[in-house]
SEMIPA-939538 format. One record per residue: x negated, y negated, z of N, C-alpha, C in turn; residue in one letter. Coordinates in steps of 0.05 Angstrom, whole numbers, plus 5000, padded with zeros to 4 digits. Example, Ala and Ser with C-alpha at 12.3 -4.5 7.8 and 13.67 -1.06 7.14 Angstrom:
473651145156475450905156473650665156a 474350455142472750215143474249995157s 
***
This chain:
168507400835169107670854169707880851m 171707810829173308070813170708320798k 168808110789166508290783164908390797r 164308330818162108410839163008640854v 166508620855168408810870168509070848l 168409010817167909250803165909370808r 163709190801161309410801160509510825v 160809380852160209560882162709810873s 164809820866166710120858164810240853v 163610150825163210300807159910480817s 159110280818155610390839157110520863f 158910520872159410790898160511020886l 162310950862163211300842161311440840l 158711280818156411390811155411560832v 154611310848153211550869154311760880i 157511850892158211960901159112180877a 159112160852158912300830156412510830l 153512300825151912420829150712660852v 151412530876151112780898153613010895g 155813010881157113210876156913400852l 155613250839153813400814150113560818f 149713410837146613490846146213780856s 144513910850144214200860142314150894h 141513900899139613940924141913910947g 141413960965142913910994141713711008v 143713551013142913341037144113391059f 141913381078142413411111142413181125v 144413141145144012901151144513011185v 142312971196143013061226141912871249c 143312921268141812821297139512901310g 138512691332135812841335136513021350a 138513041368139613281385140113581370d 141313561354141313811334137913861322e 137213621315134213711305132413841326a 132313711348130713771373131914051380s 133814201375135314421379133914541370s 134314461340133714711317130314721320s 129014531335125714641325125214761363v 127414731369127114901399127615251389g 129615291367130215521356128615711344e 127115431327124915571315122115581339a 121015521354120015601366119415881386d 122815891388123516111399123216391376v 123316401354123816531330120116561327a 119516391329116916461323114616681340v 116716501373114716741391116417061391r 117817051378119517321386118317481363r 117517401333117217341321113417541325a 111717401334108617491345110217661363f 111017671384110917901403112018191386n 114518081371114318331353112318451339a 110218241315108418391306105618451329t 105518391347103518531361105618761380l 106818831386108319071390107719291369d 107919181347108319321318104619451307a 103219221323099519251317099819421343e 100519461367099719681391100019861374r 102919951364104020201354101820321334a 101020151319097720281301099120151276g 100419951271101319971244099919651234a 099119661205098119501196099219311193n 098519031211100218841213098418521192v 096518631179095118351172097418151156s 098318281139100218141116103117951141g 102918051160104818031178104117701189l 102017731196099917511217099717281192i 099417331160099717141148101616981152l 104217151143106517011144107416841173r 106716931200106216841217105516621223l 103416591205101016351219101816161194n 103616251166105415991162107615961179e 109916101185110716031199110615811228a 107815831233107215651255106315351252g 105515391224104615111209106914931210g 108815121197111814971191113014911213i 113315041237113414921261111814731274l 109414671268107714501271108914161263a 109014211235111013991217113013951232e 114914031234117414011245117913861268a 115813911289115313871310113313561307e 112413561295111113201279113613141264m 114913181258116613051236118912961268a 119713181272121513091305119812791324l 117512781321115212681345115512341328g 115912421298116412111275118212051281n 120412111296123712111287124012181255g 124212361240124712411223126112731226n 129112651231130312881249131113051223s 131912941196132913111175130113301165s 128113191167126313341154124813501174e 125813481203124013651227126813961220a 129913821222130914011214130914211196f 130614091177130014301143127914381151s 125914391163122714531173123414711183k 125114701204126014881234127315031221a 128915021201130515321186129815391175v 127115291161126015521136123615571154q 122615571175120215681196123315891205c 125615841221127516071236126816221210v 126916221186127716491166125716711168g 123216451160121316661155120016771188i 120216621211119916781230122117051237a 124917031229127017291231125617471209q 124817351187123917651164122217801176s 119517641185116917731208117517841228v 119317801243120518051258121818251256k 123918181228125218511225122318671210s 120118511198119018731184116518841193e 117018591220115018821245115919091261a 119019111256120219261274120419471252d 120819421233120619701208117619851219v 115319621205113119761212112719881239l 113119731258113319881291114320181289k 117420151282118420491282117220631265a 115520501237114320771212111620851234s 110220631251108220751261108220951277a 110720911299111121071321111221401320l 113021401275114821541267112021741265d 109921631257107421731245105921911262g 105721821291103921841302105922101321a 108322081327110122231330109222511320r 109322491288108922681268106222901278t 103222661272101622761285101522861299v 102322721327102422931359103523241358f 105823281345106723531342104823661327w 103223641307102023791283099823851308t 097523651316095823731334096723941355f 099423851371100524061394100824261380l 101324311350102924651346100224801343t 097924641325096024791318094024801341f 093924691358093224811385093825041408s 096624991404098725291421097025501395v 097325511373096425711357094025781354a 092425621362089125631358088525821385g 090725731412090525781430090826131436i 093526161427094126471422092026601394v 091326471389090026751371087126761379v 086326461397083826571410084026751431f 085726751447087227021473086627201454v 089527301440089227561423086527681416v 084227501394081627591393080427691418v 080727551448078827681473079727871480l 082627861475083828131481082528401468m 082928291441082028481426078828611422l 076828331430073928501442074228621465v 075628491475075128601506076128951511w 078129041495078829331494076529441477r 075629351452073729401439070629511455w 070729341470067729371494068929561516f 072029561524072029621547071829941548k 072230051513074230301497069730431499r 068330191491065130341485064830421514g 064130171533064230241557065130481570y 067230581570069030811592067931061575v 066530981549067131331532063331391541g 061531131541059231141552058831321586k 061331241598060031281630061931591625m 063731581612064431891612062132151596l 061031981571059232211557056532251582s 055432081609054532111621053432401643m 051932471645051332771669050932661691k 051932691708050932591735047532751731p 046532741743043432661754043932791780e 042533071788043033231813040233191827v 040133091846037133201857036833331881t 034933531891034633671904032533631935t 032633731952031533591979029633281984g 031533141978030732861990032832832002e 031232752032033832642049031932422065a 
***
């Protein structure tokens, strides 16, 4: 009996030491925690999708974000399948991974949207400046041409002699 007790204690000690010195993380979570983390991941993917859509509407190139968003959606599907199969720890770890990807996609989409809006604002002001300058130049040239023609016309009118006719009545 002593031998069995000694072997059991040694086995438990070895398991504890392996757990302490292993580099992996062991996550034990309940079904409620896994379910809420999968729901959190779903919300994060939706927010990332909306942010990516807003960035695309602003004119940003979001092709790389779409690929990463697709990856997050695949991981979310795996987490939901694991949760449906009753594997809470895998569902939790997949949901955490999905949230990380979705948050990084959302932050990059926000940066791309701001950059695209700044670029569009710069282009708008450039076009507006050149348009106003073009209008001013056009009006000035039009006034100069008008004065030149007016001066020539008035000169011709002043150099003309009136024609006198007699006896017509």
